[in-house]
Structures are given as structure tokens and as C-alpha cells.
matplotlib code that plots the C-alpha trace (Angstrom):
import matplotlib.pyplot as plt

x = [-8.7, -7.2, -4.6, -7.1, -9.6, -6.7, -8.0, -5.0, -5.0, -8.6, -7.9, -5.1, -7.4, -10.2, -7.5, -6.4, -9.7, -10.6, -7.5, -8.2, -5.3, -6.6, -5.9, -6.2, -6.0, -4.2, -1.8, 1.9, 5.0, 8.3, 8.4, 10.7, 8.5, 6.7, 3.0, 3.2, 3.7, 2.9, 0.9, -0.6, -2.1, -2.6, -1.1, -1.3, -1.7, -1.2, -2.4, -1.1, 2.5, 2.3, 4.8, 4.4, 1.2, 2.7, 4.6, 1.4, 1.5, 5.2, 4.2, 1.2, 3.8, 5.7, 2.3, 1.3, 4.6, 5.1, 3.4, 0.2, 1.2, 3.7, 1.4, -0.4, 2.9, 4.1, 4.7, 4.9, 7.8, 7.2, 7.9, 11.4, 14.4, 15.2, 11.9, 11.7, 14.4, 16.1, 14.4, 11.2, 12.3, 12.7, 9.7, 7.6, 9.1, 8.1, 4.7, 4.1, 5.1, 2.5, -0.1, 0.7, 0.1, -3.1, -4.4, -3.0, -1.3, 2.3, 5.2, 6.4, 3.6, 5.4, 9.0, 9.3, 12.7, 12.8, 12.5, 14.5, 17.7, 17.7, 17.6, 14.0, 15.1, 17.0, 14.0, 11.9, 14.4, 14.5, 10.7, 9.9, 12.3, 10.7, 13.4, 11.8, 14.5, 13.2, 10.5, 11.6, 11.1, 7.6, 6.7, 8.0, 5.6, 3.0, 1.8, 2.5, 4.1, 6.8, 6.4, 7.5, 5.4, 2.4, 2.6, 2.7, -0.2, -2.1, -2.0, -1.2, 2.4, 3.9, 3.0, -0.4, -0.8, -2.3, -3.2, -2.1, -1.4, 1.0, -0.3]
y = [24.0, 23.2, 25.4, 26.3, 27.8, 29.8, 33.5, 34.9, 32.3, 33.0, 36.7, 35.8, 33.5, 36.0, 38.7, 36.5, 35.6, 39.5, 40.4, 37.1, 34.9, 31.2, 29.1, 25.3, 22.7, 19.6, 16.9, 18.1, 16.2, 17.6, 21.3, 24.4, 25.8, 23.1, 22.7, 25.2, 25.5, 28.0, 27.3, 29.2, 32.0, 30.1, 28.8, 25.2, 24.5, 21.2, 22.3, 18.7, 19.8, 23.7, 24.9, 28.6, 30.1, 33.6, 31.9, 32.0, 35.8, 35.5, 33.2, 35.3, 38.1, 36.1, 35.9, 39.5, 41.1, 38.9, 40.3, 39.3, 37.4, 35.4, 34.7, 32.1, 30.4, 29.8, 26.4, 25.3, 24.7, 28.0, 30.4, 31.8, 30.1, 33.1, 33.6, 34.9, 37.4, 38.7, 42.1, 40.1, 38.3, 41.6, 43.1, 39.8, 40.5, 44.1, 43.2, 40.8, 43.3, 45.6, 42.8, 42.2, 46.0, 46.0, 42.8, 44.4, 41.1, 41.0, 41.4, 38.2, 36.1, 36.5, 37.3, 34.3, 33.2, 30.1, 32.1, 34.4, 32.5, 33.5, 37.2, 38.0, 40.1, 42.3, 42.6, 43.5, 46.0, 47.8, 47.5, 48.8, 51.8, 52.9, 51.4, 49.7, 47.7, 47.6, 50.3, 51.8, 48.6, 48.2, 51.8, 51.2, 48.1, 50.6, 49.0, 51.8, 55.2, 56.4, 59.4, 62.1, 60.9, 60.3, 63.8, 65.1, 63.0, 63.2, 59.5, 57.3, 56.3, 52.7, 50.4, 51.4, 49.8, 51.5, 48.1, 44.5, 42.7, 43.9, 44.4]
z = [34.3, 31.0, 29.3, 26.8, 29.6, 31.0, 31.2, 29.4, 26.7, 26.1, 25.8, 23.3, 21.2, 21.1, 19.9, 17.2, 16.0, 15.7, 13.7, 11.5, 12.3, 12.6, 15.3, 14.8, 17.5, 16.4, 17.7, 16.8, 16.7, 18.0, 17.0, 17.7, 20.3, 22.1, 21.1, 18.4, 14.7, 12.0, 8.8, 6.0, 7.8, 10.9, 13.9, 15.1, 18.7, 20.5, 24.0, 25.7, 24.5, 24.8, 27.6, 27.4, 26.2, 25.6, 22.8, 21.0, 20.6, 19.5, 16.8, 15.8, 15.5, 12.9, 10.8, 11.4, 10.3, 7.3, 3.8, 2.9, 0.0, 1.9, 4.9, 2.9, 2.1, 5.7, 6.2, 2.7, 0.6, -1.3, 1.5, 0.9, 2.6, 4.5, 6.2, 8.7, 8.1, 11.3, 10.8, 10.8, 13.9, 15.9, 14.3, 15.7, 19.0, 19.1, 17.7, 20.6, 23.1, 21.5, 21.6, 25.4, 26.0, 24.1, 25.8, 29.1, 30.0, 31.9, 30.0, 31.5, 29.7, 26.5, 27.8, 30.1, 31.5, 29.1, 26.2, 23.7, 24.2, 27.7, 26.8, 28.4, 31.0, 28.3, 26.3, 29.3, 30.5, 27.3, 26.7, 30.1, 29.6, 26.3, 24.2, 21.3, 19.2, 15.6, 15.7, 12.5, 10.9, 12.2, 11.3, 7.7, 7.7, 8.3, 11.6, 13.9, 14.5, 16.7, 19.1, 16.6, 13.7, 16.2, 17.3, 13.8, 12.6, 16.0, 16.4, 19.3, 19.5, 19.7, 21.5, 20.2, 16.8, 13.8, 12.4, 13.3, 10.1, 7.2, 3.7]

ax = plt.figure().add_subplot(projection="3d")
ax.plot(x, y, z, "-o")
ax.set_aspect("equal")
plt.show()
């Protein structure tokens, strides 16, 4: 079975199609994350070089938390030099956790031991205990609501998402 046929990867690819993030298969040279690169509102994947399929969700998180106007600039010279900001990085991490929850995939699928500068265990511990670093930023983006706001507005709290892409 190829990586592309893996049940977890299929779930991720179907989800990304549903939320309108394009996935384009193509050969890639050396990239920050093996086998992955971001482009204008898309993720390029080289399945022959992809080491950690959960990284697809993290990269999708970068697209999702970027403003709609900047999403089309990703991978071009026009994207702001500071993209992604540290706040957007945290938001992408939290977004990928919400996506894992939605897809009912194990947390280690994204937060594998070789990712997140060896801090995967720290993220797993925090998320499993309900400590969601960066949640106010994700709320501010209009993507989700925390417990307090969810109760007031009769909505499902994070890790449920109100929408998947930032305006």
C-alpha cells in the first residue's frame, strides 16, 4: 500500500477537499518538511519524500489561519516577509489539533516524536489536559469559541470549529 492509499491520509485529503484547500501532487526538491511545500491556497505533496503524513494537517493549518487575501500569496514573493507570524504558527498548531479531533485521528498522527522541535510530548500533554495555548487568537480569527463564549452562545466549544478557514 502506498502512502497515498493509507486510510489516515485518505481521511485528511478528503477533509482538505471539503474545506477547499487544494492538494497538488508533484516532485519536490529539498523542503523544510520532507515532501511538503505550500503554494497559493494549496499544499504540494511529494509522496515519495513525505516522512510524516500528519505534517499535511499542520501545513493545512498554516493556510487555514492565514487571511483569505494572503492565502493566495503563499509561496510567492508577495507574501509578507514575516509570514507566518509566531501567533499564526501557534494558531496552525491548534488548528491541526482541532482537525485531528474532527477526523478522529490519534494525536500522535500530527504530534509525532520527530516534530515540533522535540516538543510534541509537551503539546500532547497540554492538549490532552484541555490547555489550548493560543485559543484566544483562534477565537479572534472567528474560527472557534472557547468554553465561556460557547455556553453563552449555545455553541460547541473548541476543539469543535465554527469554520475551518479564516476570512
